[in-house]
C-alpha positions in Angstrom: -51.8 35.9 97.5 -53.1 38.3 95.0 -52.7 41.5 93.2 -51.8 43.4 96.4 -48.9 41.1 97.1 -47.7 41.2 93.5 -47.8 45.0 93.6 -45.8 45.0 96.8 -43.2 42.7 95.2 -43.0 44.9 92.2 -42.4 48.0 94.4 -39.5 46.1 96.1 -38.1 45.1 92.7 -38.3 48.6 91.4 -36.5 49.9 94.5 -33.8 47.3 93.8 -33.5 48.4 90.2 -33.1 52.0 91.4 -30.5 50.9 93.8 -28.7 49.2 90.9 -28.8 52.3 88.9 -27.2 54.2 91.8 -24.5 51.6 92.3 -23.7 51.6 88.5 -23.5 55.4 88.5 -21.3 55.2 91.6 -19.0 52.7 89.8 -19.0 55.0 86.7 -17.9 58.0 88.9 -15.0 56.0 90.3 -14.0 55.0 86.8 -14.1 58.4 85.3 -12.3 60.0 88.3 -9.6 57.3 88.0 -10.2 56.2 91.6 -9.8 52.5 90.9 -8.8 51.9 94.5 -12.5 51.6 95.4 -13.6 49.9 92.3 -13.6 46.4 93.8 -16.0 47.6 96.6 -18.3 49.2 94.1 -18.3 46.1 91.9 -19.1 43.9 94.9 -22.0 46.1 95.8 -23.4 45.9 92.3 -23.1 42.1 92.5 -25.0 42.0 95.8 -27.8 44.1 94.4 -27.9 41.7 91.4 -28.2 38.7 93.7 -31.1 40.5 95.5 -32.7 41.2 92.2 -32.5 37.5 91.2 -34.4 36.5 94.4 -37.0 39.3 93.8 -37.5 38.2 90.2 -38.1 34.6 91.3 -40.6 35.8 93.9 -42.3 37.9 91.3 -42.5 35.0 88.9 -44.2 32.8 91.5 -46.7 35.6 92.4 -47.5 36.3 88.7 -48.1 32.7 88.2 -50.5 32.4 91.1 -52.3 35.6 90.2 -52.6 34.5 86.6 -54.2 31.2 87.8 -56.6 33.2 90.0 -57.6 35.5 87.1 -58.1 32.5 84.8 -55.1 33.0 82.5 -52.1 30.8 81.7 -49.9 30.1 84.7 -46.8 30.9 82.6 -48.1 34.4 81.8 -45.7 37.3 81.8 -46.3 40.5 83.7 -47.2 42.2 80.4 -49.8 39.4 79.6 -51.2 39.6 83.1 -51.7 43.3 82.7 -53.8 42.8 79.6 -55.9 40.2 81.5 -56.3 42.2 84.7 -59.7 41.9 86.4 -62.0 44.9 86.7 -60.6 47.7 88.8 -57.4 49.6 89.0 -55.0 46.7 88.5 -54.5 47.0 84.8 -53.2 50.6 85.3 -51.2 49.7 88.4 -49.5 46.7 86.8 -48.9 48.7 83.6 -47.3 51.5 85.6 -45.0 49.0 87.3 -44.1 47.5 84.0 -43.4 50.8 82.4 -41.2 52.0 85.3 -39.3 48.7 85.4 -38.7 48.8 81.6 -37.4 52.3 81.8 -35.1 51.4 84.7 -33.8 48.3 82.8 -32.9 50.4 79.8 -31.1 52.9 82.0 -29.2 50.0 83.6 -28.2 48.7 80.2 -26.8 52.1 79.2 -24.9 52.5 82.4 -23.5 48.9 82.1 -22.4 49.5 78.5 -20.7 52.8 79.4 -18.9 51.2 82.4 -17.6 48.5 80.2 -16.2 51.0 77.8 -14.5 52.9 80.6 -13.1 49.6 82.0 -11.7 48.7 78.5 -10.2 52.1 78.1 -8.6 51.9 81.5 -7.2 48.4 80.8 -5.8 49.6 77.5 -4.3 52.7 79.1 -2.6 50.5 81.8 -1.2 48.1 79.2 0.2 51.0 77.2 1.7 52.6 80.3 3.3 49.4 81.4 4.6 48.7 77.9 6.2 52.2 77.9 8.0 51.8 81.1 10.9 49.9 79.7 10.6 49.6 75.9 14.2 48.4 75.5 14.3 45.8 78.2 17.1 44.0 76.3 18.7 41.0 77.8 19.9 40.0 81.2 23.5 39.6 82.3 24.8 36.5 84.0 24.3 38.3 87.3 20.5 38.8 86.5 20.6 42.5 85.8 19.2 44.1 82.7 21.6 45.3 79.9 19.4 48.5 79.5 20.9 51.8 80.6 20.1 52.7 84.2 19.7 56.4 83.5 16.0 56.2 82.5 13.4 57.2 85.1 9.6 57.0 85.1 7.0 58.5 87.2 4.1 56.1 88.2 1.2 57.3 90.2 0.4 54.4 92.5 -2.9 56.0 93.7 -4.6 55.3 90.4 
């Protein structure tokens, strides 16, 4: 255990954050292109990366705690606090670099997540409006179970979307 192990874990976590950015961008491309057929797969991949990130975050927390104890600081120190208490050598710069990169990736992930949520809301609203417009005058049903509305109306629905 030590700074080397923590740095290796932080590299792994950064790679997972970059993978999450990629998966969210992939999801966004599907949403903007209207290719919702593949959206469930993209969403599942995002969830898989998030699960891996949770595990990596737990491992990082354990390693930060052990290193904080080794460096004589509080065991519940954050990575930011650990950076300020880094022992002599390059570790303060290395840890600060990891922290900066991870903070930037996290901000990018938040922006992508928010944008994807807006696209999803717009798609849901559009779908509801389309479905509502398919038969605005549904009317009532006859005793045979058929609609009273005229049968001469037609609609085009693109099932690939």
